[in-house]
Structure formats: structure tokens, C-alpha cells
N, C-alpha and C positions, 0 to 999 in steps of 0.2 A: 304843734302848729306847723303846717307844711311850709317849707321854705320855697314858695313859688312866686313871691312878690318882691320886687325891688323897693326897698324902703325909701330910698331917695326919690324915686319917681312917684311912689305913693304920697309922699308929703307934698307934691305939687298939685295934688287933686283935692278939691274940697271935700271935707270929711263925709258929707252927706251923699256923695257919689262915689265912695270908696268900695261899696259892695251892695248887691241888689236889695237887701232887706232894708237898708237905710231910707231911700227916698219912698219906696213902695209901702212900707209899714207906717211912715209918717203921713203920706197922702191918704192911705186907706182910713187911718184913724181919724183924721180931720174930716174926711168925707162921711164917715159913719156918723159923726156928730151933726154934720150939716144936712144930710140927705133925708133922714127920717122926720125931723120937724118940717122940712120943706114939703115932703109928701103929705103930711097931715094937713098943712096949710093949704095945699093945692086941693086935697080931698074936700075941704070945706068951702074953698073960694073958686074952684075951677082953674083951667089952664089954657083956655082957647087963645088968649091974646099974648101969653108970656112965654109959652113952651111949645116947641115944635112938634111935640108928640103927646098922645093922651096921657094924663097924669098917672093912671094905673100902670100903664106900659112902662113909663119912665121909672116908676117906683121899683117894679120888679126887675126890669132890665138893669138898672143902675146898681141895685144891691147885689145882683148876680155877676153881671159882666163888668161892673165897675168896681165896687168895693171888694167883694170876695175874691174876684179874679186877680186884682192887684196884689193881695196878700199871697195868693198861691205863686204868683210869678216872682215876688220878692223872696219868698222862701226857697223856690227852686233855683233861682239864679244865685243864691247864696250857697245852698247845699251843693250844687253841682261842682263847686270848687273842692269840697272835701271828698266828694264821690269820685272825682276824676284826677285830682292832683294837679290840675291846671287853673291858672289865675282866672277868676270869675270876671264878669262883665263889670267894667267900672269907667269913671271918668266921662268923657264926652259920649261915648256909646251908651252908657247908662243914663246920662242926662237926656239923650235923644229918646230912649225907651220910655222914661218918665213923662217926657213931653208928649209922645204918642198916646199914652194913657190919659193925660190931663185934658188934652185938646178937645176930644169928644164930649167930656163933661161940661166943658164951657159952651161948645158949639150947639148943644141942645137948646140953649137960651138965646140963640140967634136965628137968623133967617137961612142958615147954612142948609143946603140940600141934604136929605137923609142919605142919599148914596154916598156923599162925601164923608159923612160921620161914619157910615158903615165901613167904608174903605180904611178910614184911619184906624179904626177899632181892629179890623182884620190884620192890618199891617203890624199893629202892636202885638197881637197874638202870634202871628207868624214870625216876627222877629225874635220873640222870646223863645219860640220853638227852635228856631235856628241857633240862638245863643246856647241853648241847652244841648241840642242834638250834636252840634259840631264837637263839642267837648266830650260827650259820651262816646261818640264814634272814634275820636282820636285816641282816647284812653282804652277803648274796647271794653267799656264798662256796660255791657249789654243789659244788665239788670235794670238799669234806669233809662233805657231807650223808650220804655212805654210812655214816658211823658210826651214824646213827640206826637204819636197818634192821638193822645189824649188832648193835647193842645189843638191839634188839627180838628178834632171833633168839636171842641169849643168854638173854633172859628166857624164851622158849619152851622152850629146852633146859633151863633151870633147873626149870621146872615139870614137864617130862617126867622129869627126874631124880628128883623126889619121887614122881611118879606111878609110877615103876618099883618103888617099895617096896610097892605095894598088892598085894592078893591076885590081881588080874587086870590085870597091867601091859600097857600097849600095846607097849612096847619094854623089853627088859632093860637093866639099868643100864649094862653094858659098852658097849651100842651108843650109849647117850647120851654116855658119857665119851669114846668114840671120836669121835663128832660134835663135841664141844666141843673136843677136841684139834685136829681139822682146822679148827675155827673160828679157833683161835689161830694155826695155821700159815698159814692163808690171810691173816689180818691181818698177820702178821710178814712174809710174802712181799710183800704190797702195800707196807706201810710201810718195810720194809728196803730195797726197791728205790728208794724215795724218798730215804732219808737216808744209808744206808751208802756208796754211790758218791759222794754229795755231800760228806760228811765226810772221806772219803778223799782225794778230788781237792783239796778246799780246803786240807787240812793238808799234803799232799805237793807241792802246787803244780804240778799238771797239769790238763788240761782234762777235765772230768767226761764220761765217755762218754754220749752221747745214747741214751736207751732206744729199743730196737727194738720197735715196737708190737706186731708179730705175736708176738715172743717173749714180750713181757710177758703177753699174753692167753693164749698157748699154755702158758706155765709155770703160771698160776694156774687155768686151766680144770679141769685134773685134780684139783687140790686142792678146788675147789668141788664137783666130781663126787663126790669121796670123802666130803665133808660131807653132800651130799644122799643118796647111796646108803647112808649109815649108818642111814637110816630104813627101808630096804628090805633087810634082812640077806641074803636069798637073792641078790639082784642084787650086793651088795657082795662076797660070796664068789666070784661069777662074774667080776666085772669089776675087782676091786681090784688084782690083780697087774699087768696091763698099765698101769693108772693110776699105780701106784707107779713103774714103770719110766719111764714117760713124764714124769711130774713130776720125778723124781729127775734124769734126764738134762738136761732143759730148765732146771731150777733151777741145776744145776751149770754149764751153758753160760753162763747169764745172769750168775752171780756171778764167772765167770773174767773177764768183761769189766771188773769193778770194780777189778782189779789190787790186790787186797788183800795180796799177797805183799810189796808195797813198804812196807807199814806195819808191818814186824816189829819195829821199834824203839819203837813207840807202843802201849802196852798198851790204850789207849782205842780204837784202831783195830783191832789184830789180834784183840781180843776179840770185836768185832762180826763180823768175817769167820769167825773159828773157830766161833762159836756159830751163825752162819747156815749154815755148812757141815754142821752136824749135821742139817739138814733133808734135803738130797739124800742124805746118807750113810744116815740112817735109812730114807728111802724105798727106796734101793737094796738095803739089807739086807733089808727087807720083801720087795722083789721077788725076791730070790734065793731065798727059801724056806728059808734056813738055820735049823735048828731049827724046822721047819714045825710049826705048832700052838701055838707060843709067841709069837704075834704081840703079845700084850699086853706081854710082856717087852721086845720090840723097840721098842714105842712109848715106852718109858722113855728110849731114845736120843735121841728127838726131845723128849720132855717135859722131861728134865733138860738135855741138852746144848743144845737150840735154845731152847726156851721159857725155861727157867731161866737159861741163859747170856746170852741176848739181854736178859732182864729186868735182870740184874745189870749188864751192860755199859751199858744205857741209863739205869738209875737213878743209876749213878755219874756218867755224863756230864751228865745233866739236873740232878742235885743241884749239881754244880759250877757249871754255867753259870748256874743260877737263884738261886744264893746269892751271886753276884758274884765268884767266883773265876776265874782263868785256867784253862781246861779242861785244858790240857797241862802245867800247873805245879802241879797238885793232888797230893794223896797217891797213892802208887803202888798200884794195885789188881791188879798182875800176878799176885801169889800167889792172890788170890781167883779171878780168871779162869781160872787154871791148874787150881785144884782142883775147880771146878765141872764143867769138862770131864772131869777124871779121874773124878769121881763118876758121870758118865753112862757112861763106859766100864766101870767097876767094876760098876754096877748092871746093865748089859746083858750085856757079854761075860764078865766074870769069873764072874758068877753061873751062866751057862750052862755054862762050861767046867769050873768046879769046884763042881758042886752039893753035894758033901759038905761044903763050907765055906759054904754059902748063908747061914746066919744071921750068921756073922762078917763075910762080904762085905757083907750088907745093912747091918750097922752101920758098916762102913768107908765105904760110899758115903753113908750118913746123916751120918757125922761130917765127910766132906769137904764135903757140901752145907751143913752147919751152919757150918763153918769159913768158907766163902765169904761167907755173909751176916753172920757175926759180924765179919768184917773190914770189911765195908761199914758196919755199925752203929758200930764202933770209930772209923773214919775220918770218917764223915759224919752219924752220928746227932745229934751236938750241933748241927751246922750246919743240920739240918732244923728245929731248935727256936729258932734264933737269927735276928736281922734279917740282911739281906744286908750283906756287909762293904763294898760300895761305896756304901751309903746309899740305893740305888734301892729302890722299892716291889717287893714280890713275895716 
């Protein structure tokens, strides 16, 4: 533990605001449970009188820029303390960041103008970029500076998401959501390659395979290309299939080197590998052209299985580690990890195979998703609001 925090000062801060993961993991898990049933209700009943934006736009925007981005910010604001050796954002500053995230979630249900909501969201992303970047620059830890342009790209995508609601959109909303999903996939690919093989080798007692540089670049390049081409829809249609195939095969080859099959007895290991596997699986399904024309349905395989699954696996691991518990002796999350993977399969394949049961299957997938995050909240929610059990700051 880095001695970078004054314990006496730390004890004056509410535990939930002592490090970035605490408020953002808590809020994101609660929002995950509330937002999906709300979307299905809106899908059936409409939203003209109770929501400031179209229901489908709200659903996609809030899962990407609301739920998932909150977890990313919580993770980075926590990890930057270890990366740089400087105290992380906490106390009033962290509370203000959490407030900036929460306020737009509420304002969508009011008469607040969209320009105000967009401004607050961009302020949140920009503030997180600042809190991360200033620590990286001070410590000269240039390896992690890429988060700043990555966050700024998310800010641009957020603005474009709002602009797509105008009478003369530069890009349609679907293209923006698609670009933001590839933003997450690229981030997960980069960070997953850093931590998943490390966690696996450390726990199972074998030497971590050294990354093959050309494979790392080759696997991530098609993901970056898909993100960029999302802004040029005609080119995306032309080049996306070979990019799906290339990225899927290369990511699959890379993850096979991590030997995840050896961790089948450890839920906190197999959940990482299983969730990451949804990235190449989703890409290869997209490349296959199966149920051509329903690509947005296929993207749920990645959005739920990979993004949702990796989020659940990582917030469980980070919560245990940063609240002072032994990571591999904490509560068993196997059920939650299994049902979120099942939710991805139901939302993608079952809905396509049995369209006559679409509504029921959508509610089943939603129930599985909610169950996964409800298990997390039941097991870890109180820990996020309590001091570390080992007495350390954080």
C-alpha cells in the first residue's frame, strides 16, 4: 500500500467518497438495475409525455454514456493512484464528480433543455480527464496518458449523440452508439491484455506470457478502424465485414495465449476470460452475416456479454481488493457472472430464433441482467459505503 494518504484526514471523509470506485460502482450498479426495466416499459408504453428524448435514444445513450462510462471513470480514478503514486480524487471533489454524473440521469425526466444536460455530461467527462491527466503528467507516467485523449473522444461522441437529435443531424444516432461501443471494446481490449493474463498467471502460479507486439497492434488496429469508420457510414458498410473477421480472429488468437481455461475453479478468473471471449465471438458473428441486416441485435452480444460482463467481473474484483478483503476469499459471484453471460445469449440468439416470443425473451434477458447486478449490490453494496476492513485508507 502506497503511503500517499493522511489517515487522520481520510477518516473525516465519508467512506463512500474516499476513492473513485466507491460512488461510481455503487451508482452504476443501481442504475443498471433501474434502467433496463425502464427501457422495456418505455418500449411498450411510449415516452412522449414523460421523457425529454426518444425512448430508444435514451436506452442506448444511458447504457453507454451513463452506466458503462461511470464504471470506467470509477476504475480509472481509482487506478491512477496506484499508477502515479499520488492520492486519488476523494472527498468533496469526488462528490462533485458523482453529482455531475447523476444530475443528467435525473434531468432527462424533467423539462430541462438538452443543451444543459449535454453541457453537464461533458463537464463530467472533462473533469475526469483532468483528474486523471494531471496526476499522470505530474508523475511522468506517460504510458497511461492515453486515457486523456480517449476521454476527450468520448466527450465528442457524447456531443454528437445529442446533435443527432436535431432536425439536421450530422450523423444518425445509431452510428454514434456504434462508435461508442467500439470505443469501449478498444479500451477493454487494451486494458484486458494488461490485466487478465497478469491476474491469471499470478493466481495460478505460472509465468505470464509476454505480449507479442505485432499481435497487440494487429488485434487493436481493426477495432480502431471500426470506431473511425463509424463516422463514414458508406465506408463502414464497405469495409466492416473484413474488419470484423480480422479483429475476431486476432483477438481470439491473443486470448488463447492467456490460458484462461486453467482458471475454471476461480469465478473471478473465468468470468474475465468468458466475458472477454464475447468480443471475438460477437465480431465473428457479425462477420458471418448471420441474420444479415440485424447487426444492431448482434451488437448486444458484445454490449451485454463483453462490456457488461467485464464490468461486473472487474467491479467485483476491485471492490474486494480496495476494501481490504482477500480477493479470492470473498463472496462467490459465480451466479452473477453466469447469468449475465446467459442474458447476452438470450438477448441476441433467442430473440432472433424465436421472434414470436420476443417480448417475453426481452424481459427474461432483462431479468437476468438485473439479477447479476442485484447479486453484486447485495454482496458488495454495503462494503462500498464502509471503511476498509484492514484499516488502510481508500
